[in-house]
C-alpha positions as CSV (number, residue, x, y, z in Angstrom):
1,M,-154.2,-177.8,72.2
2,G,-152.3,-174.7,70.2
3,N,-149.1,-177.3,70.0
4,L,-150.7,-179.9,68.1
5,A,-148.6,-181.8,65.3
6,I,-149.1,-184.6,62.9
7,D,-146.7,-187.2,63.9
8,H,-147.9,-190.1,61.3
9,V,-150.3,-191.2,59.0
10,Q,-151.9,-194.5,58.2
11,I,-153.0,-196.1,55.0
12,A,-155.1,-199.1,55.2
13,M,-154.2,-202.3,52.9
14,P,-155.4,-205.9,52.4
15,V,-154.2,-208.4,54.9
16,G,-150.3,-210.2,53.3
17,G,-149.8,-206.8,51.4
18,E,-146.7,-205.8,53.0
19,E,-144.3,-206.8,50.1
20,A,-146.5,-205.2,47.6
21,A,-146.3,-202.3,50.2
22,R,-142.7,-202.3,50.4
23,G,-142.4,-202.3,46.7
24,F,-144.2,-199.4,46.0
25,Y,-143.8,-196.9,49.0
26,G,-140.1,-198.1,49.7
27,G,-138.6,-199.4,46.1
28,L,-140.6,-197.2,44.1
29,L,-141.0,-193.8,46.4
30,G,-138.1,-194.5,48.1
31,L,-139.3,-194.6,51.9
32,T,-137.3,-196.0,54.2
33,E,-138.9,-198.9,55.8
34,I,-138.6,-198.5,59.7
35,P,-139.2,-201.1,62.5
36,K,-142.7,-201.8,64.1
37,P,-142.5,-201.9,67.7
38,A,-142.5,-205.7,69.1
39,N,-145.6,-205.2,70.9
40,M,-147.1,-204.4,67.3
41,A,-145.3,-206.2,65.1
42,S,-147.7,-209.3,65.2
43,R,-150.4,-207.5,63.7
44,G,-148.7,-207.4,60.2
45,G,-148.5,-204.1,58.1
46,C,-145.4,-202.0,57.6
47,W,-144.2,-198.3,58.5
48,F,-141.7,-196.5,56.9
49,Q,-139.9,-192.4,57.3
50,L,-141.4,-189.6,55.5
51,A,-139.4,-186.9,56.6
52,T,-139.9,-186.1,60.0
53,Q,-143.2,-188.2,60.3
54,Q,-143.8,-191.3,59.5
55,L,-146.1,-193.3,57.3
56,H,-147.7,-196.7,58.8
57,M,-149.4,-199.3,56.7
58,G,-151.9,-201.5,58.6
59,T,-154.0,-204.5,57.3
60,E,-157.1,-204.2,57.4
61,T,-159.6,-207.9,56.8
62,D,-162.3,-206.2,55.4
63,F,-160.3,-203.6,53.3
64,R,-161.6,-201.3,50.8
65,P,-159.4,-198.5,49.1
66,A,-159.6,-195.0,50.0
67,K,-160.9,-193.3,47.0
68,K,-161.7,-189.5,48.4
69,A,-159.4,-189.5,51.2
70,H,-155.6,-189.2,50.8
71,V,-152.3,-188.3,51.7
72,A,-150.5,-185.8,50.0
73,L,-146.7,-186.4,49.2
74,A,-144.3,-183.3,48.2
75,T,-141.5,-183.9,46.8
76,K,-138.7,-181.5,45.0
77,D,-139.0,-183.1,41.6
78,L,-142.5,-184.0,40.9
79,D,-141.9,-184.8,36.9
80,A,-139.7,-187.1,38.1
81,V,-141.8,-189.1,40.3
82,R,-144.4,-189.1,37.5
83,A,-142.3,-190.4,34.9
84,R,-141.5,-193.1,37.5
85,L,-144.9,-194.1,38.7
86,Q,-146.2,-194.3,34.7
87,A,-142.5,-196.1,33.7
88,H,-144.1,-198.9,36.2
89,G,-147.8,-199.0,34.9
90,Y,-149.5,-196.3,37.5
91,T,-152.3,-194.0,36.1
92,I,-151.8,-190.5,36.4
93,S,-154.7,-187.7,36.9
94,V,-153.0,-184.4,36.9
95,D,-155.3,-181.7,38.8
96,A,-155.5,-178.1,39.1
97,A,-152.4,-176.2,41.0
98,I,-152.9,-174.7,44.4
99,D,-151.2,-171.9,45.1
100,G,-148.7,-172.3,41.6
101,R,-148.0,-176.0,43.4
102,R,-148.2,-178.4,40.3
103,R,-150.0,-181.7,41.2
104,F,-151.3,-184.8,40.1
105,F,-152.8,-187.9,41.9
106,S,-152.1,-191.9,41.2
107,E,-153.0,-194.7,43.6
108,D,-151.0,-197.4,45.2
109,P,-151.2,-201.0,44.3
110,F,-153.7,-201.6,46.8
111,G,-156.0,-199.0,45.1
112,N,-155.5,-196.1,47.4
113,R,-155.8,-192.4,46.4
114,I,-152.3,-191.0,46.7
115,E,-151.7,-187.1,46.0
116,F,-148.3,-186.0,44.7
117,L,-147.4,-182.3,44.6
118,A,-144.5,-180.1,44.3
119,Q,-142.6,-178.9,47.6
120,R,-143.0,-175.7,48.3
121,S,-140.2,-173.4,47.3
122,R,-140.9,-170.0,48.9
123,E,-138.8,-170.6,51.8
124,T,-135.6,-172.3,52.2
125,V,-133.1,-171.7,54.9
126,A,-129.8,-170.4,55.0
127,S,-127.3,-169.6,57.7
128,G,-131.1,-169.9,60.1
129,A,-133.0,-167.0,57.8
130,A,-136.0,-167.5,55.9
131,V,-135.2,-167.5,52.9
132,T,-138.2,-166.2,50.3
133,I,-138.2,-166.2,46.5
134,R,-140.7,-163.9,44.7
135,A,-141.0,-162.1,41.6
136,A,-138.7,-159.2,40.8
137,I,-140.2,-155.9,41.2
138,D,-139.0,-152.2,39.6
139,A,-137.8,-151.5,43.5
140,D,-135.2,-154.5,43.1
141,R,-133.4,-153.0,40.3
142,D,-130.4,-151.3,41.8
143,A,-129.9,-154.1,44.2
144,I,-130.0,-156.7,41.2
145,D,-127.2,-154.6,39.4
146,A,-125.1,-154.8,42.7
147,L,-125.8,-158.4,43.4
148,H,-124.7,-159.5,39.5
149,R,-121.8,-157.3,40.3
150,A,-120.6,-158.9,42.9
151,A,-121.3,-162.6,42.2
152,F,-120.1,-162.7,38.8
153,A,-116.6,-160.3,39.9
154,T,-115.5,-163.7,41.9
155,T,-116.1,-166.8,38.9
156,E,-113.7,-168.0,36.8
157,F,-114.8,-165.5,33.9
158,G,-115.5,-162.7,36.0
159,Y,-117.9,-159.7,35.4
160,Q,-118.9,-160.2,32.0
161,G,-121.8,-157.1,32.2
162,E,-124.6,-159.3,33.4
163,A,-126.3,-156.4,35.4
164,E,-126.6,-154.5,31.8
165,L,-127.7,-157.9,30.2
166,V,-130.7,-157.8,33.2
167,R,-131.6,-154.3,31.5
168,A,-131.5,-154.6,28.3
169,L,-133.5,-158.4,28.5
170,D,-136.2,-156.1,30.1
171,A,-136.2,-153.0,28.3
172,D,-136.8,-155.4,25.3
173,S,-139.8,-157.2,26.7
174,D,-137.9,-160.5,26.7
175,I,-138.0,-161.3,30.3
176,L,-140.5,-164.3,30.7
177,V,-139.6,-164.9,34.6
178,S,-137.3,-162.6,37.2
179,L,-137.3,-164.0,40.6
180,V,-135.4,-162.9,43.3
181,A,-134.0,-164.4,46.7
182,E,-135.1,-162.4,49.7
183,K,-133.5,-162.6,53.3
184,A,-133.6,-160.2,55.9
185,G,-135.0,-157.8,53.4
186,S,-132.2,-158.0,50.8
187,V,-131.7,-159.3,47.6
188,A,-129.8,-162.6,48.2
189,G,-130.3,-164.2,44.6
190,H,-131.6,-163.5,41.1
191,M,-132.8,-165.3,38.3
192,V,-134.4,-164.6,34.8
193,F,-135.7,-166.8,32.1
194,S,-135.8,-164.7,28.9
195,R,-137.4,-165.6,25.6
196,M,-136.1,-167.6,22.9
197,T,-136.4,-167.8,19.3
198,V,-136.8,-172.0,18.7
199,E,-137.5,-174.0,15.8
200,A,-138.1,-177.7,16.3
201,D,-138.5,-180.1,13.1
202,G,-139.6,-177.4,11.2
203,Q,-142.4,-175.4,13.5
204,P,-141.5,-172.9,16.3
205,L,-141.6,-173.9,19.5
206,S,-142.0,-171.9,22.7
207,G,-138.8,-171.5,24.2
208,A,-137.1,-170.0,27.4
209,G,-133.1,-169.0,28.0
210,L,-131.6,-169.4,32.0
211,A,-129.2,-166.8,32.3
212,P,-128.2,-165.1,34.5
213,V,-128.5,-166.6,37.7
214,A,-126.6,-164.7,40.9
215,V,-126.4,-165.3,44.3
216,E,-124.6,-163.3,47.1
217,P,-121.1,-164.9,47.7
218,A,-121.2,-165.1,51.4
219,L,-124.4,-167.4,51.1
220,H,-123.3,-169.8,47.7
221,G,-123.9,-173.6,48.5
222,Q,-127.2,-173.0,50.6
223,G,-129.7,-173.7,48.2
224,I,-130.8,-171.0,47.3
225,G,-129.6,-170.9,43.5
226,E,-131.5,-174.3,43.4
227,A,-134.8,-173.1,44.8
228,L,-135.0,-169.6,42.7
229,I,-134.2,-172.1,39.4
230,R,-136.9,-174.5,40.6
231,A,-139.4,-171.8,40.8
232,G,-138.3,-170.2,37.7
233,I,-138.5,-173.6,35.8
234,A,-142.2,-173.9,37.8
235,A,-143.1,-170.8,36.7
236,L,-142.4,-171.3,32.9
237,R,-144.5,-174.2,32.9
238,E,-147.3,-172.2,34.0
239,Q,-147.1,-170.2,31.1
240,G,-147.4,-173.0,28.6
241,C,-143.3,-172.8,27.8
242,A,-142.2,-176.1,25.8
243,I,-138.6,-175.9,26.1
244,S,-135.8,-174.3,27.9
245,F,-131.9,-173.9,27.5
246,V,-129.2,-173.1,29.3
247,L,-125.3,-172.6,29.2
248,G,-123.6,-173.7,32.1
249,H,-121.5,-176.2,34.1
250,E,-122.8,-180.0,33.2
251,G,-122.2,-181.4,36.6
252,Y,-125.0,-179.3,37.9
253,Y,-128.1,-178.4,35.7
254,P,-128.7,-181.9,34.8
255,R,-130.5,-182.1,38.7
256,F,-133.2,-179.9,36.9
257,G,-133.5,-182.1,34.2
258,Y,-131.8,-179.9,31.4
259,S,-129.7,-182.4,29.1
260,P,-126.8,-182.1,26.7
261,E,-128.0,-184.5,24.4
262,L,-131.2,-182.4,24.0
263,A,-129.5,-179.6,23.6
264,A,-127.2,-181.1,20.7
265,R,-130.1,-181.5,18.0
266,F,-130.4,-177.7,18.0
267,A,-128.1,-175.4,16.6
268,S,-126.8,-172.7,18.3
269,P,-123.9,-170.1,18.7
270,F,-123.2,-171.9,22.2
271,A,-123.4,-175.7,20.8
272,G,-121.0,-177.9,23.0
273,P,-121.0,-179.9,26.0
274,H,-122.1,-176.9,28.6
275,F,-125.0,-176.3,26.1
276,M,-128.3,-178.0,27.9
277,A,-131.6,-178.1,27.2
278,M,-135.4,-179.7,28.8
279,M,-138.5,-180.5,27.3
280,L,-141.1,-178.3,30.2
281,D,-143.5,-181.2,29.7
282,S,-141.7,-184.8,31.0
283,D,-144.0,-186.5,28.8
284,A,-143.2,-184.4,24.9
285,A,-141.3,-186.4,22.1
286,W,-137.7,-184.7,22.0
287,P,-137.6,-182.7,18.3
288,L,-135.1,-184.3,16.2
289,G,-133.5,-180.8,15.2
290,G,-133.7,-177.3,14.9
291,R,-132.3,-174.0,15.8
292,A,-132.2,-172.0,19.3
293,D,-131.6,-168.8,19.4
294,Y,-131.3,-166.3,22.1
295,A,-132.9,-163.0,22.7
296,P,-131.3,-160.2,20.9
297,A,-129.7,-158.5,23.9
298,F,-127.3,-161.4,24.7
299,G,-125.8,-160.8,21.0
300,R,-125.4,-157.3,22.1
301,M,-122.8,-158.4,25.3
302,G,-119.2,-157.2,24.8
């Protein structure tokens, strides 16, 4: 009995609801519809692939929507799913986080309760071994130093004192989030969000700058940097931070929600196409203008 696993989940819907189900689960949420077995097709309903499991929508003559029992769907981009649902008129009810994972509830077109929550980010897979994302501790300092030196030495601009920057931010108590990716007992990645001074529309706004981010060169391309950044953004939201800035590749950072258009509204020494910003509350209105300054340690570099 110890080898049981979930194969599929079934949700009820009224007779004739197939097109509405396809529009919501297939069109809106992006699940792929799979054919029902021939011997079951006459029963109506429709099936969808859900990662390695399946979601079965079955018809029920005396249908009543499920208001307590529900399916929980994990996503890498909770804010994008929320925005998409709201844009299509679905009501969102935010609930308390579970183990640091943000979540909210909504309903499908039939009134069935559906939970959406952030995908687990504490572990990813790199070269067949688990990579754990955790808060950096004092014992990691030397490993973090070595990682930044090795990682930035391979970049176009070379090493420019990123290890010293991390230590300076720490000494100034300006670090808001510092996370490491640990693989096989060693530090394989590191990222920092540090305090910024941000003024928006004449009012102070809590802000954080993403820098530096480093991954062991041999492990590039395995999703470690992305996992670190997503976990860091989630931690910022838990702290109530309002806006974040990054200076980086315009082809990479927009996947997290960073926008050069938003950053262009703020005066900054780093203004330009590589300067990006994101509101950490996706429902918050963009400020019309302001100024964004990184922590003093950045000004002391080089």
